[in-house]
Backbone and ligand atoms as CSV (ligand in chain L), in Angstrom:
chain,resi,resn,atom,element,x,y,z
A,1,GLY,N,N,6.796,-37.273,13.764
A,1,GLY,CA,C,6.592,-36.841,12.288
A,1,GLY,C,C,6.828,-38.059,11.426
A,2,LYS,N,N,6.480,-37.730,10.165
A,2,LYS,CA,C,6.742,-38.769,9.124
A,2,LYS,C,C,7.685,-38.131,8.138
A,3,TYR,N,N,8.310,-38.951,7.329
A,3,TYR,CA,C,9.264,-38.458,6.333
A,3,TYR,C,C,8.902,-39.091,4.969
A,4,SER,N,N,9.114,-38.315,3.944
A,4,SER,CA,C,8.725,-38.753,2.600
A,4,SER,C,C,9.649,-38.265,1.516
A,5,TRP,N,N,9.836,-38.993,0.482
A,5,TRP,CA,C,10.498,-38.603,-0.707
A,5,TRP,C,C,9.914,-39.304,-1.843
A,6,VAL,N,N,10.203,-38.807,-3.097
A,6,VAL,CA,C,9.686,-39.370,-4.261
A,6,VAL,C,C,10.834,-39.988,-5.103
A,7,ASP,N,N,10.635,-41.227,-5.521
A,7,ASP,CA,C,11.672,-41.856,-6.394
A,7,ASP,C,C,11.346,-41.371,-7.835
A,8,LYS,N,N,12.195,-40.394,-8.275
A,8,LYS,CA,C,11.938,-39.752,-9.619
A,8,LYS,C,C,12.269,-40.739,-10.783
A,9,ASP,N,N,12.977,-41.871,-10.392
A,9,ASP,CA,C,13.306,-42.817,-11.518
A,9,ASP,C,C,12.088,-43.540,-11.942
A,10,THR,N,N,11.100,-43.628,-11.058
A,10,THR,CA,C,9.837,-44.372,-11.382
A,10,THR,C,C,8.582,-43.477,-11.509
A,11,CYS,N,N,8.642,-42.192,-11.033
A,11,CYS,CA,C,7.582,-41.284,-11.198
A,11,CYS,C,C,7.310,-40.986,-12.626
A,12,ILE,N,N,5.999,-40.969,-13.045
A,12,ILE,CA,C,5.660,-40.797,-14.375
A,12,ILE,C,C,4.985,-39.394,-14.595
A,13,ALA,N,N,5.129,-38.505,-13.587
A,13,ALA,CA,C,4.607,-37.163,-13.619
A,13,ALA,C,C,3.125,-37.132,-13.980
A,14,CYS,N,N,2.388,-37.987,-13.286
A,14,CYS,CA,C,0.955,-38.031,-13.504
A,14,CYS,C,C,0.182,-36.824,-12.859
A,15,GLY,N,N,0.827,-36.301,-11.790
A,15,GLY,CA,C,0.200,-35.032,-11.182
A,15,GLY,C,C,-0.725,-35.412,-10.027
A,16,ALA,N,N,-0.882,-36.639,-9.620
A,16,ALA,CA,C,-1.861,-36.922,-8.572
A,16,ALA,C,C,-1.434,-36.490,-7.242
A,17,CYS,N,N,-0.217,-36.709,-6.923
A,17,CYS,CA,C,0.218,-36.505,-5.509
A,17,CYS,C,C,0.091,-35.000,-5.057
A,18,GLY,N,N,0.512,-34.189,-6.080
A,18,GLY,CA,C,0.515,-32.736,-5.720
A,18,GLY,C,C,-0.994,-32.264,-5.598
A,19,ALA,N,N,-1.914,-32.900,-6.239
A,19,ALA,CA,C,-3.315,-32.571,-6.153
A,19,ALA,C,C,-3.846,-32.990,-4.824
A,20,THR,N,N,-3.330,-34.162,-4.365
A,20,THR,CA,C,-3.795,-34.750,-3.083
A,20,THR,C,C,-3.186,-34.097,-1.876
A,21,ALA,N,N,-1.876,-33.846,-1.973
A,21,ALA,CA,C,-1.198,-33.263,-0.865
A,21,ALA,C,C,-0.324,-32.052,-1.312
A,22,PRO,N,N,-0.910,-31.021,-1.634
A,22,PRO,CA,C,-0.193,-29.824,-2.296
A,22,PRO,C,C,0.849,-29.206,-1.334
A,23,ASP,N,N,0.659,-29.414,0.029
A,23,ASP,CA,C,1.687,-28.852,0.936
A,23,ASP,C,C,2.904,-29.683,0.981
A,24,VAL,N,N,2.837,-30.907,0.523
A,24,VAL,CA,C,3.960,-31.815,0.665
A,24,VAL,C,C,4.661,-32.045,-0.679
A,25,TYR,N,N,3.820,-32.228,-1.795
A,25,TYR,CA,C,4.379,-32.654,-3.120
A,25,TYR,C,C,4.254,-31.470,-4.129
A,26,ASP,N,N,5.306,-31.262,-4.867
A,26,ASP,CA,C,5.209,-30.320,-5.981
A,26,ASP,C,C,5.960,-30.944,-7.140
A,27,TYR,N,N,6.149,-30.259,-8.182
A,27,TYR,CA,C,6.855,-30.848,-9.372
A,27,TYR,C,C,7.967,-30.012,-9.820
A,28,ASP,N,N,8.998,-30.747,-10.392
A,28,ASP,CA,C,10.151,-30.027,-10.877
A,28,ASP,C,C,9.860,-29.656,-12.356
A,29,ASP,N,N,10.929,-29.130,-13.031
A,29,ASP,CA,C,10.696,-28.657,-14.374
A,29,ASP,C,C,10.244,-29.643,-15.340
A,30,GLU,N,N,10.469,-30.935,-15.039
A,30,GLU,CA,C,10.040,-31.994,-15.920
A,30,GLU,C,C,8.723,-32.582,-15.529
A,31,GLY,N,N,8.112,-31.967,-14.509
A,31,GLY,CA,C,6.921,-32.562,-14.059
A,31,GLY,C,C,6.965,-33.651,-13.086
A,32,LEU,N,N,8.166,-34.039,-12.730
A,32,LEU,CA,C,8.394,-35.104,-11.805
A,32,LEU,C,C,8.101,-34.589,-10.324
A,33,ALA,N,N,7.538,-35.489,-9.494
A,33,ALA,CA,C,7.114,-35.036,-8.184
A,33,ALA,C,C,8.353,-34.958,-7.271
A,34,GLU,N,N,8.321,-34.120,-6.250
A,34,GLU,CA,C,9.279,-33.939,-5.253
A,34,GLU,C,C,8.632,-33.431,-3.957
A,35,VAL,N,N,9.325,-33.828,-2.871
A,35,VAL,CA,C,8.767,-33.354,-1.554
A,35,VAL,C,C,9.355,-31.949,-1.343
A,36,ILE,N,N,8.457,-30.946,-1.104
A,36,ILE,CA,C,8.784,-29.589,-0.931
A,36,ILE,C,C,8.565,-29.084,0.538
A,37,TYR,N,N,7.969,-29.976,1.345
A,37,TYR,CA,C,7.601,-29.580,2.680
A,37,TYR,C,C,8.774,-29.060,3.478
A,38,ASP,N,N,8.657,-27.835,4.009
A,38,ASP,CA,C,9.639,-27.273,4.939
A,38,ASP,C,C,11.129,-27.284,4.273
A,39,GLY,N,N,11.171,-27.080,3.016
A,39,GLY,CA,C,12.432,-27.011,2.356
A,39,GLY,C,C,13.145,-28.333,2.210
A,40,ASP,N,N,12.366,-29.457,2.218
A,40,ASP,CA,C,13.014,-30.726,2.190
A,40,ASP,C,C,13.757,-31.015,0.939
A,41,ALA,N,N,13.294,-30.458,-0.195
A,41,ALA,CA,C,14.000,-30.689,-1.460
A,41,ALA,C,C,14.151,-32.195,-1.787
A,42,ASN,N,N,13.141,-32.927,-1.455
A,42,ASN,CA,C,13.037,-34.347,-1.777
A,42,ASN,C,C,14.130,-35.228,-1.113
A,43,ARG,N,N,14.635,-34.773,-0.003
A,43,ARG,CA,C,15.589,-35.523,0.689
A,43,ARG,C,C,14.948,-36.493,1.717
A,44,GLY,N,N,13.751,-36.281,2.129
A,44,GLY,CA,C,13.124,-37.110,3.094
A,44,GLY,C,C,13.598,-36.983,4.500
A,45,ILE,N,N,14.070,-35.761,4.823
A,45,ILE,CA,C,14.645,-35.623,6.159
A,45,ILE,C,C,13.860,-34.569,6.942
A,46,MET,N,N,12.875,-33.917,6.397
A,46,MET,CA,C,12.145,-32.925,7.210
A,46,MET,C,C,10.884,-33.549,7.767
A,47,ALA,N,N,10.567,-33.446,9.063
A,47,ALA,CA,C,9.447,-34.092,9.678
A,47,ALA,C,C,8.157,-33.372,9.197
A,48,ILE,N,N,7.210,-34.216,8.831
A,48,ILE,CA,C,5.873,-33.832,8.338
A,48,ILE,C,C,4.924,-34.045,9.490
A,49,PRO,N,N,4.150,-33.008,9.889
A,49,PRO,CA,C,3.327,-33.120,11.152
A,49,PRO,C,C,2.148,-34.107,11.030
A,50,ASP,N,N,1.692,-34.509,12.236
A,50,ASP,CA,C,0.648,-35.505,12.272
A,50,ASP,C,C,-0.559,-35.159,11.497
A,51,ASP,N,N,-0.921,-33.883,11.484
A,51,ASP,CA,C,-2.274,-33.508,10.837
A,51,ASP,C,C,-2.135,-33.676,9.328
A,52,MET,N,N,-0.989,-33.982,8.781
A,52,MET,CA,C,-0.891,-34.171,7.350
A,52,MET,C,C,-0.771,-35.648,6.952
A,53,TYR,N,N,-0.856,-36.526,7.977
A,53,TYR,CA,C,-0.649,-38.002,7.584
A,53,TYR,C,C,-1.721,-38.495,6.664
A,54,ASP,N,N,-2.987,-38.116,6.842
A,54,ASP,CA,C,-3.994,-38.585,5.927
A,54,ASP,C,C,-3.660,-38.249,4.479
A,55,ASP,N,N,-3.272,-36.990,4.263
A,55,ASP,CA,C,-2.895,-36.532,2.854
A,55,ASP,C,C,-1.747,-37.324,2.405
A,56,LEU,N,N,-0.811,-37.555,3.248
A,56,LEU,CA,C,0.388,-38.349,2.859
A,56,LEU,C,C,0.025,-39.705,2.385
A,57,GLN,N,N,-0.831,-40.381,3.215
A,57,GLN,CA,C,-1.179,-41.783,2.920
A,57,GLN,C,C,-2.082,-41.795,1.660
A,58,ASP,N,N,-2.963,-40.850,1.546
A,58,ASP,CA,C,-3.761,-40.819,0.247
A,58,ASP,C,C,-2.910,-40.680,-0.953
A,59,ALA,N,N,-1.954,-39.776,-0.880
A,59,ALA,CA,C,-1.066,-39.558,-1.990
A,59,ALA,C,C,-0.272,-40.831,-2.317
A,60,CYS,N,N,0.205,-41.443,-1.231
A,60,CYS,CA,C,0.957,-42.748,-1.488
A,60,CYS,C,C,0.071,-43.821,-2.029
A,61,ASP,N,N,-1.066,-43.936,-1.560
A,61,ASP,CA,C,-2.051,-44.929,-2.084
A,61,ASP,C,C,-2.460,-44.610,-3.492
A,62,GLY,N,N,-2.437,-43.347,-3.863
A,62,GLY,CA,C,-2.923,-42.960,-5.155
A,62,GLY,C,C,-1.861,-42.913,-6.231
A,63,CYS,N,N,-0.616,-43.081,-5.790
A,63,CYS,CA,C,0.472,-43.053,-6.811
A,63,CYS,C,C,0.445,-44.393,-7.640
A,64,PRO,N,N,0.345,-44.225,-8.965
A,64,PRO,CA,C,0.183,-45.497,-9.816
A,64,PRO,C,C,1.497,-46.287,-9.989
A,65,THR,N,N,2.558,-45.676,-9.529
A,65,THR,CA,C,3.853,-46.315,-9.742
A,65,THR,C,C,4.610,-46.582,-8.466
A,66,ASP,N,N,3.856,-46.424,-7.294
A,66,ASP,CA,C,4.488,-46.638,-5.998
A,66,ASP,C,C,5.835,-45.886,-5.771
A,67,SER,N,N,5.798,-44.664,-6.262
A,67,SER,CA,C,7.038,-43.869,-6.252
A,67,SER,C,C,7.159,-43.095,-4.958
A,68,ILE,N,N,6.119,-42.914,-4.194
A,68,ILE,CA,C,6.121,-42.156,-2.969
A,68,ILE,C,C,6.516,-43.053,-1.814
A,69,LYS,N,N,7.628,-42.606,-1.203
A,69,LYS,CA,C,8.135,-43.362,-0.089
A,69,LYS,C,C,7.833,-42.627,1.245
A,70,ILE,N,N,7.427,-43.363,2.249
A,70,ILE,CA,C,7.001,-42.745,3.483
A,70,ILE,C,C,7.598,-43.670,4.656
A,71,ALA,N,N,8.201,-43.029,5.648
A,71,ALA,CA,C,8.684,-43.780,6.743
A,71,ALA,C,C,8.604,-42.997,8.037
A,72,ASP,N,N,8.794,-43.666,9.215
A,72,ASP,CA,C,8.751,-42.954,10.511
A,72,ASP,C,C,10.052,-42.330,10.893
A,73,GLU,N,N,11.125,-42.676,10.168
A,73,GLU,CA,C,12.384,-42.099,10.422
A,73,GLU,C,C,12.901,-41.343,9.219
A,74,PRO,N,N,13.809,-40.408,9.437
A,74,PRO,CA,C,14.376,-39.690,8.274
A,74,PRO,C,C,15.099,-40.728,7.283
A,75,PHE,N,N,14.986,-40.438,6.064
A,75,PHE,CA,C,15.751,-41.224,5.084
A,75,PHE,C,C,17.180,-40.774,5.022
A,76,ALA,N,N,18.014,-41.767,4.887
A,76,ALA,CA,C,19.468,-41.435,4.675
A,76,ALA,C,C,19.783,-41.841,3.262
A,77,GLN,N,N,19.808,-40.952,2.428
A,77,GLN,CA,C,19.989,-41.223,0.999
A,77,GLN,C,C,21.429,-40.896,0.537
A,78,SER,N,N,21.966,-41.805,-0.173
A,78,SER,CA,C,23.250,-41.509,-0.809
A,78,SER,C,C,23.049,-40.792,-2.141
A,79,GLU,N,N,23.750,-39.821,-2.368
A,79,GLU,CA,C,23.612,-38.986,-3.614
A,79,GLU,C,C,24.302,-39.670,-4.769
L,1,SF4,FE1,FE,4.791,-39.230,-9.708
L,1,SF4,FE2,FE,3.350,-40.950,-8.254
L,1,SF4,FE3,FE,3.156,-38.224,-7.836
L,1,SF4,FE4,FE,2.161,-39.408,-10.032
L,1,SF4,S1,S,1.479,-39.738,-7.933
L,1,SF4,S2,S,3.384,-37.480,-9.956
L,1,SF4,S3,S,3.668,-41.035,-10.455
L,1,SF4,S4,S,4.934,-39.564,-7.532
């Protein structure tokens, strides 16, 4: 699987990622994107299956602020 999260400090709430990959990205009350896949809650720890890689990559490529982070391993974020 792949792992993803959104850096909300740089997200400008443009709405592109949720349109591209609606099963992975949704928006919080401020319109900032976050990963919702499988209850991830933007932690970047839930594995996203192979058949969604194209959507992930398209969303990442389409983000105007490079706020979408994707990796092959779970992210270990400090709160
Ligand atoms: Fe935020 Fe990037 Fe998604 Fe736009 S595409 S809402 S800037 S994460």
